[in-house]
N, CA, C and O atoms as a Tinker XYZ file with bonds, in Angstrom:
   224  protein
     1  N    134.760000   97.495000  147.780000    73     2
     2  CA   134.191000   98.874000  148.462000    64     1     3
     3  C    133.534000   98.157000  149.887000    63     2     4     5
     4  O    133.353000   96.983000  150.212000    81     3
     5  N    133.333000   99.173000  150.410000    73     3     6
     6  CA   132.659000   98.389000  151.939000    64     5     7
     7  C    130.763000   99.314000  151.801000    63     6     8     9
     8  O    130.364000  100.214000  151.062000    81     7
     9  N    130.011000   98.436000  152.998000    73     7    10
    10  CA   129.044000   99.014000  153.050000    64     9    11
    11  C    128.768000   98.969000  154.303000    63    10    12    13
    12  O    129.013000   97.966000  154.974000    81    11
    13  N    128.175000  100.132000  154.832000    73    11    14
    14  CA   127.382000  100.104000  155.818000    64    13    15
    15  C    125.827000  100.559000  156.311000    63    14    16    17
    16  O    125.382000  101.698000  156.171000    81    15
    17  N    125.184000   99.559000  156.848000    73    15    18
    18  CA   123.729000   99.868000  156.998000    64    17    19
    19  C    123.112000  100.824000  158.155000    63    18    20    21
    20  O    123.068000  100.526000  159.349000    81    19
    21  N    122.702000  101.885000  157.643000    73    19    22
    22  CA   122.295000  103.046000  158.677000    64    21    23
    23  C    121.419000  102.100000  160.012000    63    22    24    25
    24  O    120.622000  101.212000  159.709000    81    23
    25  N    121.746000  102.489000  161.587000    73    23    26
    26  CA   120.554000  101.798000  162.230000    64    25    27
    27  C    119.711000  102.766000  161.987000    63    26    28    29
    28  O    118.794000  102.197000  162.578000    81    27
    29  N    119.280000  103.628000  161.670000    73    27    30
    30  CA   118.293000  104.744000  161.745000    64    29    31
    31  C    117.068000  104.933000  160.845000    63    30    32    33
    32  O    115.871000  104.963000  161.133000    81    31
    33  N    117.609000  105.033000  159.848000    73    31    34
    34  CA   116.701000  104.846000  158.347000    64    33    35
    35  C    116.713000  103.579000  157.460000    63    34    36    37
    36  O    116.032000  103.477000  156.439000    81    35
    37  N    117.918000  102.192000  158.144000    73    35    38
    38  CA   118.043000  100.855000  157.261000    64    37    39
    39  C    118.552000  101.283000  155.482000    63    38    40    41
    40  O    118.368000  100.548000  154.513000    81    39
    41  N    118.927000  102.063000  155.470000    73    39    42
    42  CA   119.027000  102.336000  154.234000    64    41    43
    43  C    120.883000  101.667000  154.041000    63    42    44    45
    44  O    121.489000  101.500000  155.100000    81    43
    45  N    121.493000  101.399000  152.955000    73    43    46
    46  CA   122.728000  101.045000  152.964000    64    45    47
    47  C    123.881000  102.032000  152.471000    63    46    48    49
    48  O    123.430000  102.469000  151.413000    81    47
    49  N    125.062000  102.581000  152.667000    73    47    50
    50  CA   125.435000  103.136000  151.977000    64    49    51
    51  C    126.677000  102.850000  151.965000    63    50    52    53
    52  O    127.142000  102.405000  153.014000    81    51
    53  N    127.574000  103.015000  150.796000    73    51    54
    54  CA   128.996000  102.724000  150.125000    64    53    55
    55  C    129.938000  103.725000  150.223000    63    54    56    57
    56  O    129.598000  104.907000  150.256000    81    55
    57  N    131.022000  103.390000  150.268000    73    55    58
    58  CA   132.287000  103.929000  150.415000    64    57    59
    59  C    133.922000  102.806000  149.858000    63    58    60    61
    60  O    134.188000  101.604000  149.867000    81    59
    61  N    134.516000  103.867000  149.511000    73    59    62
    62  CA   135.549000  102.956000  149.696000    64    61    63
    63  C    137.281000  102.794000  150.520000    63    62    64    65
    64  O    138.430000  102.352000  150.513000    81    63
    65  N    136.209000  103.585000  151.151000    73    63    66
    66  CA   137.345000  104.556000  152.585000    64    65    67
    67  C    137.078000  104.685000  153.567000    63    66    68    69
    68  O    136.619000  105.822000  153.676000    81    67
    69  N    137.064000  103.883000  155.019000    73    67    70
    70  CA   136.805000  102.939000  156.318000    64    69    71
    71  C    137.091000  104.011000  157.780000    63    70    72    73
    72  O    136.720000  104.121000  158.948000    81    71
    73  N    138.195000  104.799000  156.576000    73    71    74
    74  CA   138.799000  104.965000  157.778000    64    73    75
    75  C    138.169000  107.079000  158.392000    63    74    76    77
    76  O    138.131000  107.697000  159.456000    81    75
    77  N    137.864000  107.342000  157.085000    73    75    78
    78  CA   137.347000  109.098000  157.576000    64    77    79
    79  C    136.242000  108.667000  157.779000    63    78    80    81
    80  O    135.677000  107.651000  157.373000    81    79
    81  N    135.756000  109.930000  158.799000    73    79    82
    82  CA   133.838000  109.907000  159.480000    64    81    83
    83  C    132.823000  109.488000  158.090000    63    82    84    85
    84  O    133.035000  109.832000  156.927000    81    83
    85  N    131.912000  108.819000  158.494000    73    83    86
    86  CA   130.739000  108.275000  157.534000    64    85    87
    87  C    130.079000  108.263000  157.734000    63    86    88    89
    88  O    129.753000  107.309000  158.441000    81    87
    89  N    128.904000  109.415000  157.339000    73    87    90
    90  CA   127.519000  110.218000  157.205000    64    89    91
    91  C    126.991000  109.505000  156.428000    63    90    92    93
    92  O    127.514000  109.085000  155.396000    81    91
    93  N    125.639000  109.219000  156.899000    73    91    94
    94  CA   123.979000  108.596000  155.812000    64    93    95
    95  C    124.139000  109.546000  155.127000    63    94    96    97
    96  O    123.850000  110.611000  155.672000    81    95
    97  N    124.801000  109.638000  153.246000    73    95    98
    98  CA   124.117000  109.922000  152.928000    64    97    99
    99  C    122.125000  110.217000  152.800000    63    98   100   101
   100  O    121.657000  111.163000  152.167000    81    99
   101  N    121.429000  109.379000  153.404000    73    99   102
   102  CA   120.129000  109.489000  153.310000    64   101   103
   103  C    119.469000  110.621000  154.425000    63   102   104   105
   104  O    118.709000  111.563000  154.204000    81   103
   105  N    120.171000  110.064000  155.919000    73   103   106
   106  CA   119.085000  110.497000  156.769000    64   105   107
   107  C    120.556000  111.416000  157.780000    63   106   108   109
   108  O    120.150000  111.843000  158.860000    81   107
   109  N    121.689000  111.627000  157.569000    73   107   110
   110  CA   122.508000  111.932000  157.814000    64   109   111
   111  C    123.049000  111.409000  159.018000    63   110   112   113
   112  O    124.183000  111.880000  159.099000    81   111
   113  N    122.799000  110.596000  160.105000    73   111   114
   114  CA   123.330000  109.526000  160.735000    64   113   115
   115  C    124.949000  109.546000  160.326000    63   114   116   117
   116  O    125.453000  109.257000  159.240000    81   115
   117  N    125.564000  109.963000  161.501000    73   115   118
   118  CA   127.488000  109.142000  161.536000    64   117   119
   119  C    127.329000  107.784000  162.286000    63   118   120   121
   120  O    127.050000  107.589000  163.470000    81   119
   121  N    127.590000  106.858000  161.239000    73   119   122
   122  CA   128.048000  105.891000  161.134000    64   121   123
   123  C    129.302000  105.564000  161.322000    63   122   124   125
   124  O    129.476000  104.350000  161.219000    81   123
   125  N    130.125000  106.092000  161.527000    73   123   126
   126  CA   131.824000  106.010000  161.707000    64   125   127
   127  C    131.990000  105.163000  163.013000    63   126   128   129
   128  O    133.084000  104.682000  163.307000    81   127
   129  N    130.876000  104.992000  163.790000    73   127   130
   130  CA   131.310000  103.889000  164.257000    64   129   131
   131  C    130.337000  102.304000  164.852000    63   130   132   133
   132  O    130.132000  101.573000  165.822000    81   131
   133  N    129.937000  102.591000  163.108000    73   131   134
   134  CA   128.867000  101.045000  162.656000    64   133   135
   135  C    129.564000  100.628000  162.337000    63   134   136   137
   136  O    130.446000  101.443000  162.067000    81   135
   137  N    130.063000   98.819000  161.959000    73   135   138
   138  CA   131.152000   97.958000  161.327000    64   137   139
   139  C    130.256000   97.868000  160.584000    63   138   140   141
   140  O    129.045000   97.650000  160.613000    81   139
   141  N    131.596000   98.220000  159.378000    73   139   142
   142  CA   131.742000   98.009000  157.908000    64   141   143
   143  C    132.130000   96.443000  156.996000    63   142   144   145
   144  O    132.983000   95.584000  157.220000    81   143
   145  N    131.619000   96.504000  156.470000    73   143   146
   146  CA   131.259000   95.048000  155.809000    64   145   147
   147  C    131.786000   95.324000  154.061000    63   146   148   149
   148  O    131.602000   96.344000  153.397000    81   147
   149  N    132.509000   93.986000  153.621000    73   147   150
   150  CA   132.937000   93.967000  152.091000    64   149   151
   151  C    131.844000   93.997000  151.304000    63   150   152   153
   152  O    131.338000   92.896000  151.091000    81   151
   153  N    131.640000   94.370000  151.108000    73   151   154
   154  CA   130.279000   94.243000  149.463000    64   153   155
   155  C    130.864000   93.609000  148.317000    63   154   156   157
   156  O    131.266000   94.217000  147.325000    81   155
   157  N    130.905000   92.207000  148.505000    73   155   158
   158  CA   131.993000   91.921000  147.318000    64   157   159
   159  C    131.175000   92.484000  145.680000    63   158   160   161
   160  O    131.790000   92.787000  144.657000    81   159
   161  N    129.432000   92.486000  145.897000    73   159   162
   162  CA   129.095000   92.827000  144.545000    64   161   163
   163  C    129.562000   94.273000  143.848000    63   162   164   165
   164  O    129.459000   94.622000  142.672000    81   163
   165  N    130.098000   94.969000  144.966000    73   163   166
   166  CA   130.344000   96.686000  144.651000    64   165   167
   167  C    132.327000   96.505000  143.935000    63   166   168   169
   168  O    132.829000   97.335000  143.178000    81   167
   169  N    133.025000   95.298000  144.435000    73   167   170
   170  CA   134.278000   95.574000  144.238000    64   169   171
   171  C    135.086000   95.366000  142.906000    63   170   172   173
   172  O    135.864000   94.438000  143.129000    81   171
   173  N    135.186000   95.651000  142.098000    73   171   174
   174  CA   135.713000   95.782000  141.030000    64   173   175
   175  C    137.077000   94.838000  140.608000    63   174   176   177
   176  O    138.270000   95.135000  140.685000    81   175
   177  N    136.575000   93.878000  140.242000    73   175   178
   178  CA   137.903000   92.703000  139.267000    64   177   179
   179  C    138.577000   92.848000  138.939000    63   178   180   181
   180  O    138.401000   93.635000  138.009000    81   179
   181  N    139.627000   92.566000  139.053000    73   179   182
   182  CA   140.823000   92.701000  137.548000    64   181   183
   183  C    141.781000   91.584000  137.317000    63   182   184   185
   184  O    142.446000   91.131000  138.248000    81   183
   185  N    141.837000   91.301000  136.560000    73   183   186
   186  CA   143.241000   90.167000  136.413000    64   185   187
   187  C    144.313000   90.873000  135.637000    63   186   188   189
   188  O    144.388000   91.759000  134.785000    81   187
   189  N    144.940000   90.251000  136.170000    73   187   190
   190  CA   146.671000   90.231000  135.192000    64   189   191
   191  C    146.784000   90.361000  133.905000    63   190   192   193
   192  O    145.824000   89.894000  133.293000    81   191
   193  N    147.462000   90.742000  133.377000    73   191   194
   194  CA   146.860000   90.833000  131.814000    64   193   195
   195  C    148.273000   90.231000  131.006000    63   194   196   197
   196  O    149.312000   90.889000  130.942000    81   195
   197  N    148.135000   89.093000  130.510000    73   195   198
   198  CA   148.841000   88.425000  129.709000    64   197   199
   199  C    150.039000   88.536000  128.763000    63   198   200   201
   200  O    150.852000   87.751000  128.274000    81   199
   201  N    149.823000   89.699000  128.723000    73   199   202
   202  CA   150.507000   90.569000  127.830000    64   201   203
   203  C    151.370000   91.455000  128.677000    63   202   204   205
   204  O    152.445000   91.634000  128.104000    81   203
   205  N    151.323000   91.871000  129.452000    73   203   206
   206  CA   151.866000   92.855000  130.457000    64   205   207
   207  C    153.625000   92.699000  130.128000    63   206   208   209
   208  O    154.269000   93.695000  129.797000    81   207
   209  N    153.866000   92.194000  130.180000    73   207   210
   210  CA   156.139000   92.299000  130.406000    64   209   211
   211  C    155.810000   92.464000  128.706000    63   210   212   213
   212  O    156.853000   92.800000  128.144000    81   211
   213  N    155.145000   92.383000  128.143000    73   211   214
   214  CA   155.182000   93.188000  126.313000    64   213   215
   215  C    154.903000   94.417000  126.775000    63   214   216   217
   216  O    155.337000   95.079000  125.832000    81   215
   217  N    154.475000   95.227000  127.576000    73   215   218
   218  CA   153.941000   96.842000  127.420000    64   217   219
   219  C    155.306000   97.544000  128.483000    63   218   220   221
   220  O    155.834000   96.966000  129.433000    81   219
   221  N    155.617000   98.889000  127.976000    73   219   222
   222  CA   156.898000   99.325000  128.974000    64   221   223
   223  C    155.819000   99.454000  129.798000    63   222   224
   224  O    155.973000   99.817000  130.964000    81   223
Protein backbone atom coordinates (compact mmCIF):
# COMPACT_ATOMS: atom_id res chain seq x y z
CA UNK A 1 0.00 0.00 0.00
CA UNK A 2 1.27 3.46 -0.85
CA UNK A 3 0.60 6.70 0.95
CA UNK A 4 0.99 10.36 0.07
CA UNK A 5 0.93 13.33 2.38
CA UNK A 6 -1.11 16.20 1.00
CA UNK A 7 0.92 19.44 1.09
CA UNK A 8 -2.28 21.49 1.44
CA UNK A 9 -4.28 19.79 4.21
CA UNK A 10 -1.39 17.71 5.68
CA UNK A 11 -3.46 14.51 5.74
CA UNK A 12 -2.35 11.09 4.49
CA UNK A 13 -4.20 9.22 1.78
CA UNK A 14 -3.64 5.60 0.74
CA UNK A 15 -3.77 3.68 -2.53
CA UNK A 16 -2.51 0.44 -4.01
CA UNK A 17 -2.04 2.07 -7.42
CA UNK A 18 0.46 4.89 -7.97
CA UNK A 19 0.12 5.04 -11.76
CA UNK A 20 -3.32 6.65 -11.84
CA UNK A 21 -4.25 10.24 -11.04
CA UNK A 22 -4.25 10.66 -7.25
CA UNK A 23 -6.65 13.16 -5.72
CA UNK A 24 -6.63 13.93 -1.99
CA UNK A 25 -9.91 12.55 -0.59
CA UNK A 26 -9.97 15.28 2.08
CA UNK A 27 -9.40 18.54 0.17
CA UNK A 28 -9.44 17.57 -3.53
CA UNK A 29 -5.81 18.57 -4.20
CA UNK A 30 -4.10 16.71 -7.09
CA UNK A 31 -1.36 14.57 -5.53
CA UNK A 32 -0.21 12.96 -8.79
CA UNK A 33 3.16 14.77 -8.63
CA UNK A 34 3.76 14.03 -4.93
CA UNK A 35 6.21 11.18 -4.33
CA UNK A 36 4.54 8.15 -2.73
CA UNK A 37 5.94 6.23 0.19
CA UNK A 38 5.36 2.58 1.03
CA UNK A 39 3.34 2.30 4.20
CA UNK A 40 4.40 -1.04 5.65
CA UNK A 41 1.70 -0.89 8.34
CA UNK A 42 -0.92 -1.08 5.57
CA UNK A 43 0.78 -3.88 3.57
CA UNK A 44 -0.89 -7.24 3.96
CA UNK A 45 1.74 -9.82 4.79
CA UNK A 46 1.24 -13.30 3.42
CA UNK A 47 3.13 -16.48 4.08
CA UNK A 48 3.24 -19.52 1.84
CA UNK A 49 1.13 -22.41 3.02
CA UNK A 50 3.02 -25.56 4.04
CA UNK A 51 0.21 -27.69 2.59
CA UNK A 52 -0.08 -25.79 -0.67
CA UNK A 53 1.41 -28.60 -2.81
CA UNK A 54 -1.32 -30.94 -1.55
CA UNK A 55 -4.10 -28.65 -2.80
CA UNK A 56 -5.26 -28.72 -6.43
